[in-house]
N, C-alpha and C positions, 0 to 999 in steps of 0.2 A: 310218727315223729321220732327223730333220733333221741336216744337216751343218754343222759350224763350221770356219772356217779356223784353221790353226795360227798363233797370233798372233805367234809369234817368227820366222816366216818360214823359208826354207830356203837362205839364203845359204851360201857356203863357210865363212864365219866362224862362222855359227850351227851348222853341222854339226860343226866342230871344237870348239865350246863343248859340244855334246851329248856328244862323245866324252870330253872332260875331265870333264864332269858324271858320266858313266857310271863313270869310274874312282873317283870319290868315293862313289858310291852302290853300287858293286859288293858290298862286304861285307854290306850290309843285304839286297840282292836275293838274294845267294847263300844267306844264312841262310833266307830265305823259300823258295827253291826246294828247299833241302835239307829244310826243315821239312815241306813238302807231299809229300816222298817221291819227287822225280824220280830215276829210276834208269835203267840201261842198257836200251835197247829201247823206251822210251816214245815216244809220238807227241805233240808239243807244238805249240800255236799261240801265237805272240807277237803281241799286238795293238799296232798303232802302233809297229812295230819300229824306226823311225828308222834310225840308222847301224848297227844290228845288234848292239848290245852285249848285250842280254838274250838274243837268239837265240843268240849265240855262247856265253854262259854256260850256257844250257840245253843246248846241243849238247855241251859238255864233260861234263855230267852224264848225258845219255842215251847218249853214246858212238856209235861207228860203226854200231851196230845200231839206233839210234833215228832219229827224224825230227823236225826242227824246221822249221816254216813261219812265216816272219815276213811280216806284211802291213802295208802303208803306202800312202797315196794319192799320195806324192810320188816321181816317178821319179828325181830327182837324188840324194836321200838313199838310195834303194834301190841305185843304182849304186855308191855308196860302200860300202854294206853287203855287196854281192856281192864287191867287190874285196877287202875285208877278210877275208871268209871264204875266198876263194881263197888269199890269203897265209897264212892260218892252217891251210889244208888241212882245213877242216871241210866235207866233202862231204855230210854229213847235213843241211845247212841249205839251204833254198830260200826265195826271196823272191817275193812276188806284189804287183803294183801293184793293190790293191783295197781296199775298205773292208769292215768286218765284215758289214754288211747285204747286200753283194753277193757275199760268199763262198759258194760252193756246193760244199762238200766232202761227198762221199758217206760217207766213213769218219769217224766222230766222233773227237775227240782225247782222249787220256788226261788231258791238262792244258791249260788255256787260261790264259795269264798276260799281264799287262800292267803297265808301269811308267809313271806319269805320263800315263795316257790318259783316266781318267774325268773329270778336271777340265776337259778340253778338249771334252767332249760337251755338245751342246745339250740332249740328253735322256738323262741318266745312268741313269734307271730302265730305259728301253728298251734302252740299251746293255748293261746288266747282264743283262737277259733274253736278248738276242741272243747274248751271250757264253756264258751258261750252256747255250744250245741247241746249242752246238758241242761240248759235253763229253759223253762217253759216260756212261751210268749208272754211278755209283760213282767217276767221275773228279773232277778238282779244277779249280775256278776260283779263281785267286789274283791279287791286285792289290797293287801297291806304289804308294802315293800320297803326295803332299806333305801335311803337316799344318800345325800352327802354326809360325810363324816362331820362330827361336831366342830372341828377346827375350821371348816369352811365358813360356818355361820359365826363362830366365835374363836378366831385364831389365837387369842391370848389366853384361852381358858385352859384349866388343868395345870399340871406340873411338867417339868422337863421329862420325867420318867413316863408320864402318861402320854405325852406327845410322841415319845419314842415308840411306845406300844402301839399307838394309832398308826404310826408310819409303817411298822412291821406288818400289822394286820392289813393295811391298805395294799401293800406290796403283795401279800399272800393272795388276797382275793382278786386283785387285778390280774395276777398271773394264772390263777386257777379257775376263774370263771369267765366264759366267753362273753357274757353280757352282764358284768358286774354293775354297770351303770344304768341298768334298765329302769330302776326306780326314778332316775332323773329324766327318763324318756318315755314315760307312760302315755302321754298324749300321742306321741309319734307312733308308739307300738300299737295302740288301739286303732289309730288311723290306718296303719299298714295292714292290720288284720281285718279291715273293712267293717269296723265296729264304730258305734257312736263315740263322740268325744266324751271322755269321762268327767264326771264331777269329782272334785278332789279337795283334800285338805292335807296339811303337813304339820307335824308336831315334833318338838325337840325334847327328849327327856333330859331333865336337869337335876343334879344333886350336888352334894358337897359337904364340907365340914366332917362331922362324925358319920354322915350318911355316905358310906362307901360302896353302895350297891352298884352304881354305874362303873366305878373303877374295878370292882370285883368282876363284873361281867366282862370287861375288856381283858383282864388278866386270865380269866378262865378260858376265854377264846384263844388267847395267845398260847396257853398251855396245850390246848387241843392241836393247834397248828404248828407248835414248836418243832416236832421232828421233821416236818416238811420244809420249814423255813431253814433249818440247819442243812438239810439235804440240798436245798437250792442255793446255799451259800449266802442267803440274806443275813442269817445269824451265824457267826463263825465258831461259837462255843456254847456249851450247855448253860442254861440259866436256872438259878435257884428260884423257882416260882414263888414259893412261900416267902422267901426273903424279899422278892420284888413286890409281892402283895403288901407286905408289912411296910416297906419303904414308901410305897405310893400312898398308903393310908396315912402314914405319919406326915408326909408332905402336904396332903390335902387338908388334914386336920389343923396342922400348925399354921398354914398359910390362909386358912379360912376361905379356900377357893371353891368356886363353882366348877362342877364337872359336867360337861355337855356331851351327851351321847349322840350317835348318828341320827340324822333326820329320818323321820318316819313318814313315808308317802302313802296316802290312802286314796284309792280311786274306785269308782263304781259306775256302772251303766245299767240302764233298763234295756233288756234284750227285746 
């Protein structure tokens, strides 16, 4: 399969953004992993594991008798993931610096899972087939992908500043990812990969008032993408990120507004 670069990079700031993002997404991912039946003793593969949050969540569910393998192509982020697992005393987790197509495991997995991985693939159909090939017969392939941005479901939510941030981020991802909308086309993609139609659910993270977690997440993502947005001419001048963060927090708090994050699409099949 052709490889694509992770367009958000792997700086220390980006890794910390991923960890913050993972805390926001954890309830949805945990629901997915419980829905597919992760239980003690199972063997799980985490695709594009990043800083290890999904691997660690899976490890909690499979327990000390289970095994979780997280794979990623970036050594820096894997170093962070390993240290976090050591601190959490999760000995059942191992990490490998590799990609899915180069993974050569003899024993198939009970479950293969991934969060925000399909949208980064140049060939999502080939990726799905390769992922399914790592699952034992009767095992599970499960994905948690980003879907529509919040304003599609709630066009009047947020503040003018937040809507502007959403617009910039949408332009960035639409221009930088060949399949940015894959979360909206999961049934079609599974069908094209000649896999069963997935079972699915969708959730919208919602916050507001003094809870600025979602707006912070959007501003952090903007901060990561800002140099590329300026280079592309989407933003014509430097932005004071901390001032923007404070202004958005003030707007949300004063207006008592709900902040709606992007839709979270979860899909899984029995192989």
